[in-house]
Backbone as CSV, one residue per row, in Angstrom:
resi,resn,N_x,N_y,N_z,CA_x,CA_y,CA_z,C_x,C_y,C_z
1,MET,-39.097,35.515,-52.995,-39.064,36.553,-51.882,-38.056,37.715,-52.180
2,SER,-37.190,37.530,-53.079,-36.188,38.436,-53.497,-36.790,39.689,-54.072
3,SER,-37.722,39.478,-54.949,-38.419,40.653,-55.533,-39.264,41.339,-54.713
4,GLN,-39.745,40.824,-53.561,-40.680,41.609,-52.682,-39.447,42.484,-51.761
5,ASN,-38.430,41.781,-51.456,-37.319,42.592,-50.744,-36.807,43.688,-51.607
6,ASN,-36.553,43.475,-52.880,-36.105,44.592,-53.728,-37.061,45.629,-53.789
7,PHE,-38.456,45.245,-53.870,-39.504,46.371,-53.837,-39.329,47.341,-52.761
8,MET,-39.420,46.604,-51.323,-39.348,47.199,-50.448,-38.171,48.224,-50.054
9,ARG,-36.962,47.629,-50.478,-35.746,48.355,-50.353,-35.762,49.477,-51.293
10,LYS,-36.249,49.684,-52.460,-36.491,50.714,-53.414,-37.383,51.633,-52.809
11,SER,-38.537,51.064,-52.178,-39.421,52.086,-51.496,-38.807,52.724,-50.421
12,SER,-37.963,52.072,-49.756,-37.284,52.673,-48.480,-36.233,53.838,-49.076
13,GLN,-35.639,53.524,-50.071,-34.793,54.650,-50.658,-35.421,55.747,-51.088
14,LYS,-36.541,55.708,-51.643,-37.388,56.727,-52.147,-37.852,57.707,-51.151
15,SER,-38.362,56.970,-49.928,-39.040,57.680,-48.803,-37.976,58.398,-48.075
16,SER,-36.678,58.043,-48.183,-35.725,58.682,-47.217,-35.346,60.144,-47.770
17,ALA,-35.381,61.083,-47.047,-34.964,62.350,-47.229,-33.636,62.790,-46.547
18,ALA,-32.967,61.844,-46.057,-31.616,62.236,-45.224,-30.574,61.362,-45.793
19,GLY,-29.357,61.611,-45.141,-28.339,60.730,-45.601,-27.262,61.675,-45.833
20,SER,-25.850,61.195,-45.563,-24.635,62.010,-45.819,-24.042,61.842,-47.327
21,VAL,-23.901,62.912,-47.870,-23.416,62.907,-49.096,-21.867,63.276,-49.113
22,PRO,-21.122,62.452,-49.552,-19.412,62.888,-49.597,-19.198,64.214,-50.318
23,GLY,-18.786,65.037,-49.541,-18.302,66.378,-49.955,-19.427,67.486,-50.066
24,GLU,-20.344,67.026,-49.285,-21.608,67.972,-49.350,-21.333,69.170,-48.332
25,ALA,-21.620,70.337,-48.851,-21.374,71.478,-48.171,-22.309,71.613,-46.919
26,PRO,-21.694,72.261,-45.770,-22.704,72.251,-44.613,-24.102,72.859,-44.769
27,PRO,-24.298,73.951,-45.581,-25.722,74.384,-45.728,-26.432,73.398,-46.410
28,ALA,-25.871,72.721,-47.405,-26.771,71.550,-48.158,-27.004,70.544,-47.112
29,ARG,-26.072,70.082,-46.214,-26.272,68.992,-45.296,-27.469,69.522,-44.321
30,ALA,-27.314,70.771,-43.844,-28.458,71.208,-42.885,-29.820,71.212,-43.703
31,ARG,-29.845,71.503,-44.836,-31.107,71.453,-45.538,-31.689,70.069,-45.595
32,ARG,-30.756,69.281,-45.932,-31.177,67.827,-46.038,-31.705,67.267,-44.610
33,GLN,-30.883,67.697,-43.636,-31.341,67.169,-42.256,-32.777,67.762,-41.863
34,ARG,-32.881,69.065,-42.339,-34.225,69.732,-42.068,-35.293,69.041,-42.886
35,GLY,-34.992,68.627,-44.065,-35.923,68.045,-44.885,-36.255,66.473,-44.287
36,HIS,-35.279,65.842,-43.710,-35.413,64.479,-43.034,-36.405,64.700,-41.827
37,ALA,-36.094,65.736,-41.134,-36.951,66.117,-39.888,-38.350,66.379,-40.373
38,ARG,-38.612,67.074,-41.350,-39.822,67.302,-41.803,-40.640,66.053,-42.224
39,VAL,-40.062,65.277,-42.965,-40.481,64.026,-43.455,-41.085,63.257,-42.214
40,GLU,-40.193,63.135,-41.141,-40.589,62.342,-39.927,-41.797,62.869,-39.329
41,VAL,-41.893,64.290,-39.231,-43.078,65.031,-38.765,-44.418,64.524,-39.571
42,LEU,-44.204,64.691,-40.914,-45.393,64.194,-41.786,-45.708,62.854,-41.649
43,LEU,-44.845,61.927,-41.502,-45.131,60.508,-41.407,-45.751,60.342,-40.178
44,GLY,-45.383,60.969,-39.155,-45.771,60.793,-37.830,-47.395,61.239,-37.717
45,ALA,-47.678,62.199,-38.307,-49.068,62.765,-38.646,-49.905,61.921,-39.424
46,ALA,-49.250,61.379,-40.376,-49.972,60.460,-41.406,-50.330,59.125,-40.494
47,ALA,-49.349,58.644,-39.671,-49.638,57.336,-38.867,-50.899,57.728,-38.107
48,GLU,-51.034,58.809,-37.444,-52.117,59.058,-36.663,-53.472,59.061,-37.430
49,VAL,-53.340,59.860,-38.658,-54.543,59.929,-39.353,-54.843,58.674,-39.850
50,PHE,-54.058,57.870,-40.493,-54.355,56.590,-40.914,-54.958,55.612,-39.839
51,ALA,-54.340,55.647,-38.764,-54.750,54.810,-37.652,-56.306,55.041,-37.185
52,GLU,-56.630,56.473,-37.292,-58.005,56.888,-36.942,-59.030,56.709,-37.957
53,LYS,-58.536,56.815,-39.360,-59.496,56.847,-40.260,-59.413,55.748,-41.234
54,GLY,-58.286,55.087,-41.372,-58.222,54.112,-42.324,-57.582,54.855,-43.555
55,TYR,-57.201,54.003,-44.567,-56.605,54.477,-45.809,-57.560,55.313,-46.642
56,ASP,-58.689,54.763,-46.827,-59.613,55.309,-47.843,-60.204,56.729,-47.305
57,ALA,-60.431,56.782,-45.989,-61.065,57.921,-45.445,-59.954,59.127,-45.135
58,ALA,-58.801,58.763,-45.162,-57.667,59.712,-44.765,-57.517,60.509,-45.931
59,THR,-57.129,61.900,-45.661,-56.981,62.754,-46.796,-55.681,63.585,-46.619
60,MET,-55.207,64.104,-47.588,-53.876,64.937,-47.594,-54.148,66.023,-46.811
61,THR,-55.342,66.499,-46.968,-55.432,67.760,-46.028,-55.519,67.482,-44.576
62,ALA,-56.016,66.357,-44.130,-56.222,65.852,-42.697,-54.720,65.741,-42.228
63,ILE,-53.784,65.065,-42.992,-52.444,64.831,-42.676,-51.606,66.191,-42.530
64,ALA,-51.867,67.015,-43.389,-51.115,68.361,-43.381,-51.571,69.094,-42.058
65,GLU,-52.832,69.101,-41.902,-53.428,69.601,-40.670,-52.907,69.016,-39.368
66,ARG,-52.793,67.758,-39.390,-52.222,67.094,-38.027,-50.860,67.415,-37.768
67,ALA,-50.031,67.548,-38.995,-48.566,67.982,-38.935,-48.576,69.243,-38.617
68,ALA,-49.487,70.284,-38.629,-49.362,71.608,-38.488,-48.494,72.151,-39.743
69,SER,-48.906,71.699,-40.883,-47.983,72.135,-42.135,-48.893,72.463,-43.127
70,SER,-48.412,73.238,-44.220,-49.241,73.700,-45.288,-49.295,72.404,-46.077
71,ILE,-50.507,72.412,-47.015,-50.646,71.465,-47.777,-49.460,71.388,-48.974
72,GLY,-49.014,72.559,-49.218,-48.022,72.516,-50.299,-46.633,71.841,-49.800
73,SER,-46.421,72.008,-48.530,-45.180,71.488,-47.939,-45.340,69.828,-47.871
74,LEU,-46.604,69.341,-47.727,-46.804,67.946,-47.749,-46.648,67.472,-49.110
75,TYR,-47.220,67.985,-50.247,-47.116,67.709,-51.486,-45.621,67.767,-52.012
76,GLN,-44.822,68.686,-51.413,-43.518,68.718,-51.891,-42.833,67.389,-51.568
77,PHE,-43.116,66.823,-50.465,-42.412,65.442,-50.141,-43.079,64.187,-50.682
78,PHE,-44.389,64.435,-50.544,-45.231,63.184,-50.926,-46.388,63.862,-52.069
79,PRO,-46.408,63.555,-53.426,-47.255,63.995,-54.203,-48.611,63.353,-54.080
80,THR,-48.627,62.156,-53.478,-49.925,61.465,-53.465,-50.232,60.837,-52.094
81,LYS,-51.430,60.476,-51.774,-51.666,59.829,-50.571,-50.986,58.369,-50.488
82,GLN,-51.091,57.784,-51.717,-50.541,56.489,-51.890,-48.934,56.662,-51.552
83,GLY,-48.283,57.764,-52.026,-46.941,57.808,-51.644,-46.630,57.960,-50.007
84,VAL,-47.471,58.796,-49.444,-47.469,58.879,-47.994,-47.431,57.395,-47.305
85,ALA,-48.496,56.662,-47.777,-48.696,55.311,-47.269,-47.645,54.427,-47.532
86,GLN,-47.101,54.500,-48.603,-45.835,53.594,-49.170,-44.840,53.956,-48.193
87,ALA,-44.503,55.228,-47.927,-43.360,55.561,-47.184,-43.566,55.110,-45.698
88,LEU,-44.791,55.278,-45.194,-45.019,54.930,-43.744,-45.005,53.335,-43.720
89,ILE,-45.489,52.499,-44.640,-45.515,51.203,-44.421,-44.143,50.709,-44.554
90,THR,-43.222,51.183,-45.435,-41.816,50.891,-45.637,-41.118,51.215,-44.241
91,GLN,-41.211,52.181,-43.661,-40.664,52.514,-42.373,-41.141,51.589,-41.273
92,GLN,-42.351,51.342,-41.164,-42.948,50.571,-40.077,-42.515,49.002,-40.570
93,ALA,-42.379,48.562,-41.722,-42.027,47.212,-42.062,-40.554,47.013,-41.607
94,GLN,-39.656,48.136,-41.775,-38.295,47.934,-41.368,-38.334,47.751,-39.854
95,ALA,-39.043,48.500,-38.932,-38.979,48.390,-37.632,-39.397,47.053,-37.282
96,LEU,-40.460,46.432,-37.923,-40.901,44.997,-37.590,-39.764,43.966,-38.058
97,ARG,-39.108,44.264,-39.103,-38.058,43.486,-39.484,-36.955,43.297,-38.474
98,GLU,-36.670,44.530,-37.969,-35.549,44.557,-36.840,-35.917,43.807,-35.626
99,ARG,-37.221,43.909,-35.269,-37.753,43.099,-34.116,-37.795,41.613,-34.352
100,LEU,-38.169,41.142,-35.414,-38.065,39.957,-35.781,-36.799,39.213,-35.998
101,ASP,-35.921,40.037,-36.464,-34.452,39.639,-36.587,-33.875,39.165,-35.307
102,VAL,-34.357,40.156,-34.284,-33.724,39.845,-32.975,-34.266,38.469,-32.476
103,LEU,-35.555,38.102,-32.643,-36.159,36.899,-32.311,-35.476,35.821,-32.964
104,ALA,-35.034,35.925,-34.300,-34.525,34.737,-35.064,-33.128,34.546,-34.543
105,GLN,-32.443,35.524,-34.103,-30.969,35.390,-33.589,-31.055,34.642,-32.304
106,ALA,-32.028,34.861,-31.476,-32.165,34.259,-30.082,-32.884,32.974,-30.026
107,SER,-33.583,32.614,-31.096,-34.529,31.592,-31.111,-33.745,30.265,-30.919
108,PRO,-32.476,30.047,-31.449,-31.803,28.753,-31.226,-31.677,28.413,-29.744
109,GLY,-31.576,29.316,-28.880,-31.265,29.105,-27.440,-32.504,28.759,-26.717
110,TRP,-33.794,29.058,-27.281,-34.983,28.831,-26.413,-35.548,27.389,-26.714
111,THR,-36.343,26.909,-25.621,-37.278,25.861,-25.636,-38.367,26.356,-26.377
112,LEU,-39.209,25.257,-26.980,-40.470,25.724,-27.689,-41.565,26.357,-26.806
113,ALA,-41.464,26.320,-25.376,-42.415,26.968,-24.536,-41.763,28.428,-24.506
114,GLU,-40.503,28.671,-24.435,-39.965,29.889,-24.457,-40.311,30.632,-25.754
115,LEU,-40.164,29.948,-26.970,-40.484,30.437,-28.208,-41.869,31.038,-28.307
116,ALA,-42.814,30.150,-27.894,-44.354,30.535,-27.843,-44.642,31.699,-27.033
117,HIS,-43.819,31.821,-25.923,-44.151,32.841,-24.948,-43.477,34.250,-25.503
118,ARG,-42.600,34.070,-26.250,-41.882,35.379,-26.854,-42.379,35.902,-28.171
119,LEU,-42.901,34.935,-29.049,-43.294,35.154,-30.362,-44.597,35.912,-30.301
120,ALA,-45.664,35.520,-29.640,-46.764,36.287,-29.669,-46.784,37.745,-29.187
121,PRO,-46.075,37.940,-28.020,-46.053,39.387,-27.750,-45.278,40.212,-28.683
122,ALA,-44.353,39.719,-29.489,-43.613,40.477,-30.320,-44.448,41.362,-31.276
123,LEU,-45.483,40.733,-31.788,-46.420,41.260,-32.814,-47.405,42.248,-32.177
124,ILE,-47.743,41.670,-30.813,-48.700,42.457,-29.983,-48.036,43.887,-29.682
125,GLU,-46.970,43.879,-28.987,-46.176,45.091,-28.806,-45.991,46.019,-30.040
126,PHE,-45.511,45.337,-31.082,-45.228,46.161,-32.297,-46.568,46.877,-32.813
127,ARG,-47.604,46.063,-32.966,-48.871,46.603,-33.286,-49.566,47.766,-32.490
128,ALA,-49.411,47.456,-31.134,-49.807,48.382,-30.243,-49.010,49.697,-30.332
129,ALA,-47.672,49.691,-30.579,-46.856,50.876,-30.890,-47.219,51.450,-32.181
130,HIS,-47.644,50.793,-33.163,-47.833,51.315,-34.572,-49.373,50.848,-34.976
131,PRO,-50.379,51.579,-34.475,-51.761,51.257,-34.701,-52.035,51.378,-36.190
132,SER,-51.293,52.364,-36.813,-51.694,52.477,-38.280,-51.229,51.405,-39.166
133,PHE,-50.247,50.478,-38.718,-49.748,49.339,-39.507,-50.832,48.554,-39.943
134,ALA,-51.619,48.077,-38.882,-52.814,47.098,-39.224,-53.758,47.709,-40.215
135,ARG,-54.187,49.167,-39.994,-55.181,49.605,-40.788,-54.733,49.808,-42.354
136,LEU,-53.363,49.800,-42.376,-52.841,49.858,-43.780,-52.620,48.625,-44.512
137,VAL,-52.078,47.665,-43.637,-51.832,46.154,-44.040,-52.906,45.412,-44.394
138,ASP,-53.793,45.387,-43.387,-54.985,44.446,-43.280,-56.253,44.878,-43.866
139,THR,-56.319,46.311,-44.366,-57.591,46.585,-44.989,-57.210,47.095,-46.628
140,PRO,-58.201,47.134,-47.253,-57.907,47.528,-48.675,-57.587,48.991,-48.787
141,GLY,-56.769,49.252,-49.951,-56.533,50.835,-50.282,-55.269,51.062,-50.385
142,ALA,-54.311,50.595,-49.433,-52.977,50.986,-49.578,-52.203,50.155,-50.942
143,PRO,-51.061,50.604,-51.091,-50.395,50.038,-52.193,-50.285,48.450,-52.252
144,PRO,-51.080,47.760,-53.064,-51.076,46.356,-52.819,-49.864,45.646,-52.965
145,GLU,-48.997,46.090,-53.891,-47.855,45.374,-53.979,-46.788,45.339,-52.915
146,LEU,-46.859,46.524,-52.231,-46.068,46.761,-50.929,-46.643,46.039,-49.803
147,VAL,-47.972,46.042,-49.642,-48.583,45.278,-48.649,-48.374,43.715,-48.767
148,GLU,-48.363,43.117,-50.005,-48.098,41.840,-50.051,-46.524,41.534,-49.805
149,ALA,-45.733,42.518,-50.148,-44.260,42.313,-49.850,-44.161,42.203,-48.267
150,VAL,-44.820,43.114,-47.518,-44.850,43.108,-46.028,-45.240,41.814,-45.500
151,ARG,-46.379,41.263,-46.016,-46.895,39.950,-45.463,-45.932,38.785,-45.684
152,LEU,-45.295,38.809,-46.948,-44.332,37.764,-47.159,-42.975,37.878,-46.433
153,GLN,-42.766,39.154,-46.271,-41.535,39.574,-45.276,-41.746,38.963,-43.860
154,VAL,-42.958,39.117,-43.327,-43.308,38.739,-41.981,-43.330,37.113,-41.857
155,ARG,-43.992,36.499,-42.921,-43.915,35.179,-43.137,-42.619,34.488,-43.170
156,SER,-41.821,35.089,-43.926,-40.449,34.462,-43.998,-39.650,34.792,-42.739
157,GLN,-39.738,35.739,-42.084,-39.065,35.978,-40.774,-39.595,35.035,-39.744
158,VAL,-40.991,34.900,-39.691,-41.413,33.880,-38.807,-40.842,32.481,-39.063
159,GLN,-40.637,32.138,-40.300,-40.038,30.754,-40.584,-38.646,30.808,-40.067
160,GLU,-37.937,31.832,-40.167,-36.504,31.878,-39.636,-36.492,31.692,-38.178
161,VAL,-37.526,32.310,-37.544,-37.581,32.124,-36.052,-37.861,30.530,-35.688
162,LEU,-38.685,29.867,-36.525,-39.031,28.686,-36.172,-37.963,27.629,-36.685
163,ALA,-37.278,27.978,-37.651,-36.490,27.001,-38.321,-35.500,26.258,-37.415
164,PRO,-34.723,26.856,-36.523,-33.817,26.190,-35.551,-34.622,24.973,-34.787
165,HIS,-35.864,24.946,-34.816,-36.592,24.011,-33.985,-37.453,23.171,-34.911
166,ALA,-37.203,23.157,-36.225,-38.079,22.525,-37.147,-37.587,21.055,-37.450
167,GLY,-36.254,20.725,-37.234,-35.893,19.327,-37.354,-35.922,19.007,-38.841
168,GLY,-36.594,17.908,-39.220,-36.644,17.516,-40.504,-37.984,17.912,-41.129
169,LEU,-38.608,18.865,-40.550,-39.716,19.417,-41.199,-39.433,20.092,-42.618
170,GLY,-40.238,19.650,-43.644,-39.947,20.124,-44.889,-40.071,21.596,-45.182
171,LYS,-39.735,22.275,-46.222,-39.735,23.710,-46.469,-41.200,24.056,-46.464
172,ALA,-41.975,23.225,-47.348,-43.288,23.499,-47.642,-44.163,23.558,-46.228
173,ARG,-43.853,22.430,-45.480,-44.764,22.365,-44.177,-44.415,23.375,-43.299
174,LEU,-42.991,23.899,-43.161,-42.549,24.912,-42.265,-43.284,26.080,-42.807
175,GLY,-43.392,26.395,-44.041,-44.130,27.624,-44.413,-45.529,27.572,-44.061
176,ALA,-46.151,26.495,-44.101,-47.655,26.407,-43.662,-47.686,26.700,-42.267
177,VAL,-46.726,25.988,-41.385,-46.721,26.392,-39.901,-46.596,27.810,-39.646
178,ALA,-45.713,28.457,-40.461,-45.483,29.928,-40.211,-46.728,30.679,-40.538
179,VAL,-47.480,30.349,-41.613,-48.871,31.003,-41.830,-49.800,30.851,-40.617
180,ALA,-49.858,29.535,-40.074,-50.763,29.291,-38.904,-50.221,30.154,-37.792
181,VAL,-49.041,30.189,-37.516,-48.484,30.990,-36.253,-48.952,32.408,-36.627
182,GLN,-48.664,32.881,-37.848,-48.790,34.258,-38.233,-50.445,34.706,-37.943
183,GLN,-51.279,33.818,-38.350,-52.692,33.998,-37.931,-53.028,33.840,-36.525
184,LEU,-52.410,33.158,-35.749,-52.602,33.170,-34.345,-52.279,34.251,-33.719
185,MET,-51.023,34.853,-34.005,-50.431,36.000,-33.600,-51.372,37.217,-33.833
186,LYS,-51.989,37.242,-34.989,-52.980,38.313,-35.469,-54.128,38.137,-34.465
187,SER,-54.611,36.945,-34.000,-55.830,36.955,-33.246,-55.328,37.318,-31.954
188,ALA,-54.092,37.122,-31.529,-53.749,37.712,-30.210,-53.658,39.219,-30.086
189,VAL,-53.426,39.784,-31.345,-53.431,41.350,-31.580,-54.643,41.750,-31.491
190,ALA,-55.700,40.982,-32.193,-57.101,41.477,-32.110,-57.712,41.421,-30.748
191,VAL,-57.316,40.420,-29.883,-57.732,40.258,-28.555,-57.117,41.385,-27.663
192,ASN,-56.064,41.699,-27.918,-55.313,42.800,-27.182,-55.945,44.202,-27.509
193,THR,-56.384,44.349,-28.844,-56.858,45.582,-29.196,-58.216,45.829,-28.637
194,GLU,-59.156,44.725,-28.531,-60.402,44.902,-27.885,-60.409,45.153,-26.425
195,GLY,-59.388,44.792,-25.820,-59.267,45.125,-24.453,-60.340,44.445,-23.629
196,GLY,-60.548,44.990,-22.326,-61.508,44.469,-21.487,-61.094,43.671,-20.316
197,PRO,-61.757,43.354,-19.227,-61.187,42.763,-18.208,-60.635,41.319,-18.399
198,GLY,-61.128,40.598,-19.367,-60.578,39.252,-19.627,-59.598,39.316,-20.663
199,VAL,-58.898,40.221,-21.045,-58.011,40.215,-22.163,-56.647,39.434,-21.713
200,ARG,-56.177,39.873,-20.457,-54.976,39.021,-20.032,-55.059,37.534,-19.979
201,ALA,-56.229,37.073,-19.551,-56.564,35.505,-19.506,-56.479,35.036,-20.764
202,ALA,-57.228,35.850,-21.696,-57.350,35.316,-23.090,-56.027,35.279,-23.931
203,LEU,-55.183,36.182,-23.614,-53.866,36.161,-24.265,-53.003,34.971,-23.705
204,ALA,-53.140,34.767,-22.440,-52.585,33.595,-21.819,-52.948,32.257,-22.497
205,GLU,-54.354,32.137,-22.845,-54.766,31.007,-23.448,-54.275,31.005,-24.851
206,LEU,-54.189,32.123,-25.602,-53.584,32.008,-27.029,-52.016,31.576,-26.945
207,LYS,-51.421,32.089,-26.008,-49.972,31.715,-25.794,-49.927,30.187,-25.674
208,GLU,-50.856,29.597,-24.812,-50.848,28.187,-24.386,-51.137,27.430,-25.745
209,MET,-52.141,28.028,-26.604,-52.295,27.184,-27.794,-51.241,27.276,-28.641
210,LEU,-50.489,28.420,-28.835,-49.373,28.608,-29.621,-48.169,27.328,-29.170
211,ARG,-48.042,27.343,-27.730,-47.046,26.370,-27.202,-47.409,24.982,-27.580
212,VAL,-48.717,24.659,-27.430,-49.051,23.241,-27.648,-48.967,22.875,-29.108
213,TYR,-49.290,23.924,-29.858,-49.284,23.670,-31.364,-47.840,23.523,-31.736
214,LEU,-46.869,24.338,-31.375,-45.612,24.320,-31.702,-44.787,22.931,-31.250
215,GLU,-45.141,22.571,-29.997,-44.654,21.477,-29.442,-45.044,20.118,-30.174
216,ASN,-46.327,20.105,-30.589,-46.917,19.012,-31.422,-46.226,19.045,-32.742
217,VAL,-46.092,20.081,-33.517,-45.580,20.089,-34.853,-44.099,20.121,-34.963
218,LEU,-43.313,20.805,-34.201,-41.993,20.993,-34.381,-41.141,19.813,-33.676
219,SER,-41.753,19.288,-32.573,-40.815,18.320,-31.812,-40.913,16.989,-32.410
220,LYS,-41.518,16.762,-33.377,-41.533,15.470,-34.177,-40.315,15.008,-34.837
């Protein structure tokens, strides 16, 4: 897992256009801050385009147009579409990491029913707020090494959330449970995305399935 984390950390460092440099003159700092703000606008536009078109159909021209930017300005910060996707996935993965970290810290104080009730909505809410995330991570085209790193990151963090309730469950079995939970959460995301009059009832059923499964596996 350390290699994936190192890859994502390097990607994050490459995608950042801001930061305080000791001794930096005010004009240079202002230029750096403007560059950071511009990158945020470009990534916001890219998120919309990727969400609508997917990775393969998205173009640098469409991203620049959505950002009300020249294509030259986009290429200045991101020479390739893959670079844009890499920066966006890294940014979104960090947001997901922070969300799951909060769950992992609070998990020891929850019952299994509370754990099931809180775990499924975490990913539903995240993906609802970041619709491009699924288009990039769950479909071919985006940088495969980074996509795999994100999947392993989420799996590892789900294990951390479950671990306080796992008792004597072995590491391998806990990893398998985390995969099962991850897939059930993805099903909940799909149901929520479909919408319709029965979505709330269906989500309640999925939460109940998760509760029963966790109580059956983790309470032994």
